[in-house]
C-alpha positions in Angstrom: -18.9 26.2 19.2 -16.1 28.7 20.6 -12.9 29.6 18.9 -10.9 27.5 21.5 -13.1 24.5 20.5 -12.4 25.4 16.8 -8.9 25.4 17.1 -8.7 22.3 19.1 -10.9 20.3 16.6 -8.5 21.9 14.1 -5.5 20.7 15.9 -6.9 17.3 15.8 -8.0 17.0 12.8 -4.5 18.0 11.4 -2.7 15.6 13.9 -4.9 13.0 12.4 -3.9 13.7 8.8 -0.2 13.8 9.8 -0.6 10.3 11.2 -2.2 9.3 7.8 0.3 10.8 5.7 3.3 9.4 7.7 1.5 5.5 7.9 1.1 6.3 4.0 4.9 7.3 3.6 5.6 4.4 6.0 4.0 1.8 3.9 5.8 3.4 0.9 9.4 2.8 2.1 8.5 -0.8 3.1 7.2 -1.6 -0.3 10.3 0.3 -1.7 12.6 -1.9 0.5 10.7 -5.0 -0.6 11.2 -4.2 -4.0 14.9 -3.9 -3.5 15.2 -7.1 -1.4 13.5 -9.2 -4.1 15.4 -7.7 -6.9 18.8 -9.1 -5.4 17.2 -12.8 -5.6 15.6 -11.5 -8.9 12.4 -11.7 -7.9 9.8 -8.4 -8.6 6.6 -7.3 -6.7 3.7 -7.1 -8.2 2.4 -3.1 -8.9 -1.0 -4.2 -7.8 -2.9 -7.0 -6.6 -6.4 -6.5 -5.9 -8.1 -6.9 -2.8 -10.3 -9.8 -3.8 -8.7 -12.5 -1.2 -7.1 -14.4 -4.1 -3.7 -13.2 -3.7 -2.0 -16.7 -4.3 -3.9 -16.8 -7.4 -2.7 -13.5 -8.7 0.7 -14.2 -7.5 0.7 -17.5 -9.7 -0.8 -15.7 -12.4 1.6 -13.0 -12.6 4.1 -15.3 -12.7 2.9 -17.6 -15.1 1.6 -14.6 -17.6 3.5 -11.7 -16.1 0.3 -9.9 -15.2 -2.9 -10.1 -13.0 -4.6 -11.6 -15.3 -8.2 -14.0 -15.0 -7.4 -15.7 -18.3 -6.3 -18.5 -15.8 -10.0 -18.7 -14.2 
């Protein structure tokens, strides 16, 4: 691999990392904006919801018990 090819690969990797970082920041900004809008109406946004396909269950559990508890199952 030549130095020029190595530089191209490095630039490509850096561009990919930059894209990922900007996407992560955009998502954080979206969640912050959602929290602000939800708070206006007296709602909150759960800190973390497991990615297990039961988001509705977790929303109801959070509403009833104040957490993502599995006690209701």
